[in-house]
C-alpha positions as CSV (number, residue, x, y, z in Angstrom):
1,M,-61.8,-25.5,-5.8
2,L,-61.1,-27.4,-9.3
3,R,-62.7,-24.0,-10.9
4,E,-61.0,-21.2,-9.1
5,N,-57.7,-22.7,-9.9
6,S,-58.3,-23.6,-13.5
7,G,-56.6,-21.0,-16.1
8,R,-58.3,-20.5,-19.3
9,R,-62.1,-21.2,-19.1
10,V,-64.2,-22.4,-22.3
11,H,-67.7,-21.4,-22.5
12,T,-70.0,-23.9,-24.9
13,C,-73.8,-23.3,-26.0
14,F,-75.5,-25.8,-28.2
15,Y,-77.4,-24.5,-30.9
16,D,-80.0,-26.8,-30.3
17,D,-80.6,-27.8,-26.9
18,S,-82.2,-31.2,-27.9
19,N,-79.1,-32.4,-29.5
20,P,-76.0,-32.6,-27.6
21,N,-74.3,-33.5,-30.5
22,G,-75.3,-30.8,-33.0
23,I,-74.4,-27.8,-33.4
24,K,-72.4,-25.8,-30.7
25,I,-70.7,-22.5,-30.3
26,V,-67.7,-22.4,-28.4
27,D,-66.1,-19.0,-27.0
28,M,-63.5,-18.0,-24.1
29,R,-63.7,-15.1,-21.7
30,N,-61.5,-11.9,-22.9
31,S,-61.5,-13.3,-27.1
32,N,-63.3,-11.5,-29.8
33,I,-63.5,-14.9,-31.5
34,Q,-65.8,-17.9,-31.3
35,A,-65.9,-21.1,-32.9
36,V,-68.8,-22.7,-34.5
37,F,-69.1,-26.4,-34.5
38,I,-71.2,-27.7,-37.6
39,P,-71.8,-31.2,-38.1
40,R,-72.4,-31.4,-41.9
41,P,-75.5,-32.7,-42.0
42,L,-76.9,-29.8,-40.1
43,L,-75.3,-26.5,-41.9
44,H,-78.9,-25.6,-43.1
45,Q,-79.8,-25.0,-39.9
46,L,-77.3,-21.8,-39.8
47,K,-78.3,-20.1,-43.2
48,D,-80.0,-17.2,-42.0
49,E,-77.3,-16.5,-39.0
50,E,-75.3,-12.9,-39.5
51,E,-71.7,-14.2,-38.3
52,L,-71.7,-16.6,-40.9
53,K,-72.3,-13.6,-43.7
54,R,-69.0,-12.1,-43.1
55,P,-65.5,-13.1,-43.6
56,A,-64.0,-16.0,-41.5
57,I,-61.3,-18.8,-41.4
58,Y,-62.6,-22.8,-41.5
59,F,-61.5,-25.8,-41.1
60,L,-62.8,-29.2,-42.4
61,F,-62.1,-32.6,-40.8
62,G,-63.4,-35.7,-41.8
63,N,-61.9,-39.5,-43.0
64,G,-59.9,-40.0,-39.6
65,R,-57.3,-37.4,-39.7
66,E,-57.6,-35.7,-42.9
67,A,-58.1,-31.3,-42.8
68,Y,-58.6,-28.9,-44.7
69,I,-58.0,-24.9,-44.1
70,G,-60.1,-22.3,-45.6
71,E,-61.3,-18.8,-45.5
72,A,-64.1,-17.0,-47.0
73,A,-66.0,-13.4,-47.1
74,K,-69.1,-15.0,-46.4
75,V,-68.2,-18.4,-45.0
76,Y,-71.7,-19.9,-45.0
77,D,-71.9,-19.8,-48.6
78,R,-68.0,-21.4,-48.7
79,L,-69.4,-24.0,-46.6
80,K,-72.5,-24.7,-48.5
81,Q,-70.3,-25.0,-52.1
82,H,-68.0,-27.7,-50.0
83,A,-71.0,-29.8,-48.9
84,S,-72.9,-29.8,-52.5
85,P,-72.2,-32.8,-54.6
86,S,-69.6,-31.3,-56.2
87,G,-67.8,-30.1,-53.3
88,K,-65.0,-31.8,-50.9
89,E,-66.6,-35.1,-50.4
90,F,-64.0,-36.0,-47.3
91,W,-65.5,-33.9,-44.5
92,D,-68.1,-34.5,-41.7
93,V,-67.4,-31.5,-39.4
94,A,-66.8,-27.9,-40.1
95,V,-65.9,-25.6,-37.6
96,A,-65.7,-21.8,-38.7
97,I,-63.9,-18.9,-36.7
98,V,-65.9,-15.8,-36.8
99,G,-66.4,-12.6,-34.3
100,K,-68.3,-12.5,-31.4
101,N,-70.3,-9.5,-32.6
102,S,-70.0,-7.0,-35.5
103,S,-67.5,-4.9,-33.8
104,N,-65.2,-8.2,-33.4
105,D,-65.9,-9.4,-37.1
106,L,-62.6,-10.6,-39.1
107,N,-61.9,-8.7,-42.6
108,K,-60.7,-10.3,-45.4
109,M,-57.4,-10.0,-45.2
110,D,-57.6,-10.9,-41.7
111,A,-58.6,-14.7,-42.5
112,Q,-56.1,-14.7,-45.3
113,N,-53.5,-14.3,-42.9
114,L,-55.1,-16.4,-40.3
115,E,-55.3,-19.3,-43.1
116,N,-51.5,-19.1,-43.5
117,M,-50.5,-18.9,-40.2
118,A,-52.6,-21.9,-39.5
119,Y,-51.5,-23.8,-42.4
120,L,-47.7,-23.4,-41.6
121,I,-48.4,-24.7,-38.3
122,A,-50.6,-27.5,-39.2
123,M,-47.8,-28.5,-41.5
124,E,-45.1,-28.3,-38.4
125,A,-47.6,-29.9,-36.1
126,N,-48.0,-32.9,-38.7
127,V,-51.1,-34.3,-36.6
128,Y,-53.2,-34.0,-39.6
129,N,-53.2,-34.5,-43.4
130,L,-53.3,-31.3,-45.5
131,N,-53.8,-32.0,-48.9
132,Q,-54.2,-28.2,-50.3
133,T,-52.6,-25.3,-51.9
134,I,-50.4,-22.8,-49.6
135,P,-52.6,-20.0,-48.9
136,S,-51.1,-16.8,-49.4
137,F,-49.8,-13.9,-46.5
138,Q,-50.7,-10.4,-47.2
139,E,-48.3,-7.7,-45.7
140,I,-49.4,-5.7,-42.6
141,D,-48.3,-3.5,-39.7
142,Q,-46.2,-4.5,-36.9
143,F,-49.2,-3.8,-34.5
144,H,-51.8,-5.7,-36.4
145,I,-49.2,-8.4,-36.7
146,N,-49.1,-9.2,-32.8
147,E,-53.2,-8.7,-32.9
148,L,-53.1,-11.6,-35.3
149,N,-50.2,-14.3,-33.1
150,R,-53.2,-13.5,-30.2
151,I,-56.1,-14.5,-32.3
152,F,-54.2,-17.5,-33.8
153,E,-53.3,-18.6,-30.0
154,D,-57.1,-18.4,-29.5
155,I,-58.0,-20.4,-32.3
156,R,-55.5,-23.2,-31.2
157,F,-57.0,-23.2,-27.8
158,L,-60.9,-23.3,-28.9
159,L,-59.7,-26.2,-31.4
160,G,-58.2,-28.0,-29.0
161,S,-61.1,-27.9,-27.0
162,L,-63.1,-29.6,-29.5
163,D,-60.7,-32.4,-29.9
164,F,-58.9,-30.9,-33.0
165,P,-55.4,-31.0,-32.5
166,L,-55.0,-29.7,-36.1
167,L,-52.6,-26.7,-34.9
168,G,-50.5,-28.8,-31.9
169,E,-50.9,-27.9,-28.1
170,S,-51.6,-24.5,-27.2
171,K,-48.5,-22.8,-25.5
172,T,-48.4,-20.8,-22.4
173,E,-45.5,-18.2,-22.3
174,K,-43.6,-20.6,-19.2
175,Q,-44.1,-23.8,-21.5
176,E,-42.2,-22.1,-24.4
177,Q,-39.5,-20.8,-22.1
178,N,-39.2,-24.5,-21.5
179,V,-38.7,-26.2,-24.9
180,T,-35.6,-27.9,-24.8
181,D,-32.4,-25.6,-26.2
182,S,-31.1,-28.6,-28.2
183,I,-31.7,-30.8,-31.2
184,V,-29.8,-33.5,-31.7
185,V,-29.3,-34.8,-35.6
186,E,-28.3,-38.6,-36.0
187,E,-26.8,-39.0,-39.5
188,V,-27.3,-36.5,-42.0
189,A,-25.2,-35.1,-45.5
190,V,-24.9,-31.6,-44.9
191,N,-23.8,-30.6,-48.7
192,T,-25.4,-27.1,-50.2
193,Y,-25.9,-26.3,-53.7
194,T,-24.4,-23.0,-52.7
195,S,-20.9,-24.6,-51.6
196,N,-18.1,-26.6,-53.5
197,E,-16.9,-28.4,-50.8
198,T,-17.6,-31.7,-50.5
199,E,-20.2,-34.1,-48.8
200,K,-20.0,-33.5,-44.9
201,T,-21.1,-36.0,-42.3
202,V,-22.4,-34.8,-39.1
203,I,-23.3,-38.1,-36.8
204,K,-25.1,-37.9,-33.7
205,T,-24.0,-34.4,-33.5
206,E,-25.7,-31.7,-31.0
207,V,-26.5,-28.5,-32.4
208,L,-27.4,-25.3,-30.3
209,P,-29.1,-22.4,-30.9
210,E,-26.4,-19.3,-31.4
211,S,-27.8,-17.8,-28.2
212,S,-30.2,-17.4,-25.7
213,S,-31.9,-14.8,-27.6
214,L,-32.6,-17.2,-30.7
215,A,-33.0,-20.0,-28.2
216,N,-36.4,-21.8,-29.9
217,T,-37.0,-19.0,-32.3
218,I,-38.8,-20.1,-35.3
219,F,-37.9,-17.9,-38.1
220,Y,-40.4,-17.7,-41.2
221,L,-39.5,-17.1,-45.2
222,R,-42.4,-16.2,-47.5
223,N,-40.9,-15.3,-51.2
224,N,-41.6,-16.5,-54.7
225,D,-44.8,-18.4,-53.2
226,S,-42.5,-20.7,-51.1
227,I,-43.0,-20.4,-47.2
228,G,-40.5,-21.6,-45.1
229,L,-39.8,-21.9,-41.5
230,G,-36.7,-22.8,-39.3
231,M,-34.2,-22.2,-36.6
232,K,-31.1,-20.4,-36.3
233,M,-28.4,-23.3,-35.2
234,D,-24.8,-23.6,-33.9
235,G,-22.3,-21.7,-35.7
236,K,-23.6,-20.8,-39.3
237,S,-26.0,-23.7,-39.7
238,F,-29.7,-23.2,-40.0
239,L,-32.2,-25.7,-39.2
240,V,-35.1,-26.3,-42.5
241,C,-37.9,-27.3,-40.5
242,K,-40.1,-30.2,-41.4
243,G,-43.6,-28.5,-43.1
244,S,-41.5,-25.9,-45.1
245,V,-43.4,-25.5,-48.4
246,M,-41.4,-24.7,-52.1
247,G,-43.4,-23.3,-54.9
248,D,-43.0,-24.8,-58.0
249,F,-39.8,-25.8,-58.8
250,E,-40.1,-24.8,-62.7
251,T,-40.5,-21.3,-61.5
252,T,-36.9,-21.2,-60.4
253,N,-35.0,-17.9,-60.6
254,F,-31.0,-18.5,-60.4
255,P,-28.2,-17.6,-62.3
256,E,-26.7,-20.1,-64.8
257,N,-23.9,-20.3,-62.9
258,I,-25.2,-21.7,-60.1
259,K,-28.7,-23.1,-61.6
260,K,-27.2,-26.8,-62.2
261,T,-25.9,-27.2,-58.5
262,H,-29.5,-25.6,-57.2
263,E,-31.3,-28.6,-59.6
264,D,-28.6,-31.0,-58.2
265,K,-29.7,-30.6,-54.6
266,F,-33.0,-30.5,-55.3
267,E,-33.3,-34.1,-57.0
268,E,-31.1,-35.5,-54.1
269,L,-33.4,-34.1,-51.7
270,L,-36.4,-35.1,-53.8
271,A,-35.2,-38.6,-54.4
272,S,-34.0,-38.9,-50.6
273,G,-37.8,-38.4,-49.1
274,V,-36.5,-35.4,-47.5
275,I,-39.2,-32.9,-49.8
276,E,-42.3,-34.2,-51.5
277,K,-44.2,-33.0,-54.2
278,R,-47.9,-31.7,-53.3
279,N,-50.0,-30.8,-56.1
280,D,-48.0,-27.5,-57.4
281,Y,-45.9,-27.6,-54.4
282,Y,-43.0,-29.5,-52.6
283,V,-43.2,-30.2,-49.1
284,F,-40.0,-31.1,-46.5
285,M,-41.0,-33.8,-45.0
286,E,-38.3,-34.1,-42.7
287,D,-35.9,-31.6,-40.9
288,Y,-33.0,-30.7,-43.0
289,L,-29.7,-28.7,-41.9
290,F,-28.0,-26.5,-44.4
291,D,-24.6,-25.2,-43.4
292,T,-25.5,-21.4,-43.9
293,V,-28.9,-19.3,-43.6
294,S,-28.5,-18.2,-47.1
295,A,-28.3,-21.3,-48.3
296,A,-31.3,-22.7,-46.7
297,G,-33.1,-19.3,-47.8
298,N,-32.0,-19.8,-51.3
299,F,-32.9,-23.2,-51.4
300,V,-36.4,-22.6,-49.9
301,A,-37.2,-19.5,-52.0
302,R,-35.9,-20.7,-55.0
303,T,-33.7,-18.0,-55.8
304,R,-31.0,-15.9,-55.0
305,T,-31.5,-14.5,-51.4
306,S,-29.8,-12.6,-48.2
307,G,-30.6,-15.2,-45.7
308,P,-29.9,-12.9,-42.5
309,S,-32.8,-10.4,-44.4
310,V,-35.5,-12.4,-45.7
311,W,-35.9,-15.2,-42.6
312,K,-38.0,-13.3,-40.2
313,D,-39.5,-14.2,-37.0
314,K,-43.2,-14.1,-36.4
315,N,-43.1,-10.3,-35.5
316,G,-41.6,-9.6,-38.8
317,K,-38.1,-9.1,-37.0
318,K,-35.0,-9.7,-39.4
319,L,-32.7,-12.8,-38.1
320,K,-29.7,-10.2,-39.0
321,D,-31.2,-8.3,-36.2
322,Y,-30.7,-10.9,-33.6
323,E,-26.8,-11.5,-34.6
324,V,-24.2,-10.4,-32.7
325,Q,-22.0,-11.4,-35.4
326,P,-22.3,-11.8,-39.3
327,V,-24.0,-15.2,-40.8
């Protein structure tokens, strides 16, 4: 039967049985969280609900493909602010992610880190337009990172079930293993600011992750208010992915002997549209291939870094721990 062959199952409850287009609560078996779908005009109906008086991550949707990701210690109060005359005008629907009961509540740090994770993935998915500052990330232990990753996948699935593909498609482990191992770079100029070599042009070159352990592994960088994501490629090269974010360029802290070359590279990528200013930050609008891991780290972080140490996977494992040979 169809039901017996189904995978994940979503359970939807209507807050008001007389209004199928109103507030609804969506959850899944074996998940500690639930999503509350809230049309803006009906927000006031939830003012006395205990679940919305606790920490949460929330999403605002409106104006076609415009979205906002936030977190709050008391999510109802924050949504009420956004719905006020002085709040955000664009949104029509909010989705709040809360615990199913008091024993499953998210804490403030959980909500902040999930907000950061959602922002990065939403920028990478590029389905919605986000216009906000970069959410902060709080350092936590390895066990808790794994738990947040599980919660995040549940959030992705719940949003998708509500027809909000903000975070892209939810991937099963099998799907992740079947992602293509290659990336084709059309015609790109590779000339990093750390090198004195002349500009190199790679034409329709296939670049591959260096080993099976690195295939399809996304690495993250959090430094200097910058948040980067990328992939290690064949040889020494490193691909910084679309959606990576650099903090305010004026806070760059390079030694004087390489500051000028960094600024020149920055202006080149800005002029070519590879990066674009959004509020006080600079966002990669396209994937960009750097010739070394450290070059990519230096550029995104806006300071000198050790690339193999600063780029880490979602579980906090450093790139250098994957490497057979030095990068």
